[in-house]
C-alpha positions in Angstrom: 0.0 0.0 0.0 1.3 3.3 -1.0 0.5 5.4 2.0 0.6 2.8 4.8 3.9 4.0 6.2 2.8 7.7 6.2 -0.5 6.9 8.0 1.3 4.7 10.5 3.9 7.4 11.4 1.4 10.2 11.6 -1.3 8.5 13.6 0.7 6.3 16.0 1.1 9.1 18.5 -2.7 9.9 18.8 -4.9 7.6 20.8 -7.7 7.4 18.2 -8.5 8.7 14.7 -11.2 8.6 12.1 -11.4 7.9 8.4 -12.0 11.6 8.0 -8.8 12.3 9.8 -6.9 10.1 7.3 -8.7 11.8 4.4 -7.7 15.2 5.6 -4.1 14.1 6.2 -3.8 12.5 2.7 -6.1 14.9 1.0 -3.3 16.9 -0.6 -2.0 13.7 -2.2 -5.3 13.2 -4.0 -6.3 9.9 -2.4 -9.6 8.6 -3.6 -12.4 7.5 -1.2 -12.2 3.9 -2.4 -8.4 3.7 -1.9 -8.8 5.2 1.5 -11.3 2.6 2.6 -9.0 -0.2 1.1 -6.1 1.2 3.1 -8.1 1.1 6.4 -9.4 -2.4 5.5 -5.9 -3.7 4.9 -4.6 -2.2 8.2 -7.5 -3.8 10.0 -6.9 -7.2 8.3 -3.2 -7.1 9.3 -4.1 -6.3 12.9 -2.2 -3.1 12.8 -5.2 -1.0 13.8 -8.1 -1.8 16.1 -11.7 -0.7 15.5 -13.1 1.2 18.5 -16.5 1.9 17.0 -17.8 2.6 13.5 -15.3 4.8 11.7 -13.0 5.2 14.7 -9.7 3.4 14.9 -6.5 3.2 17.0 -3.0 1.8 16.6 -3.0 1.1 20.4 -4.2 -2.1 22.1 -4.9 -0.5 25.5 -8.4 -0.6 26.9 -8.3 3.1 27.7 -8.7 4.2 24.1 -12.2 2.7 24.0 -13.7 6.0 25.3 -12.7 7.8 22.1 -15.4 5.9 20.3 -18.1 7.6 22.5 -17.4 11.3 22.8 -17.7 13.1 25.2 -16.5 10.5 27.7 -14.8 10.4 31.1 -12.9 7.8 32.9 -14.2 6.5 36.2 -12.5 7.8 39.3 -10.4 4.7 40.0 -9.4 4.3 36.4 -8.4 8.0 36.2 -6.4 7.7 39.4 -4.6 4.6 38.0 -3.8 6.4 34.7 -2.1 9.2 36.8 -0.3 6.6 39.0 -2.2 7.8 42.1 -4.0 4.5 42.6 -1.9 1.3 42.8 -4.6 -1.3 42.8 -5.7 -2.9 39.6 -9.1 -1.6 38.5 -11.7 -2.5 35.9 -11.8 0.3 33.3 -15.0 2.4 33.6 -15.8 4.7 30.8 -18.6 7.2 31.5 -20.3 8.7 28.4 -23.3 10.9 27.8 -26.2 9.3 26.0 -27.4 10.4 22.6 -30.6 11.9 24.0 -29.4 13.4 27.2 -27.5 12.4 30.3 -27.0 8.8 31.2 
């Protein structure tokens, strides 16, 4: 794939990205919509990226990136403390998100 290395290098530092993000990044190069979808498909097939939710992907395997599929989101208190190395016990990741039609 022609742009695989560029996409890998650009998006490996961010926790999550969308197909639109890749399209903007490679837009100057004239990438077509079908080639863009093929690129994402091949990265998924190789296991290089993980699908968080529809159209949202990550190069990371950590469970904490799952929240980026449901914006806005917040980590539960214990998980947030663990991420900041303020809580030493192992916790189950808790992601709090706002529902589509209001709170909850």
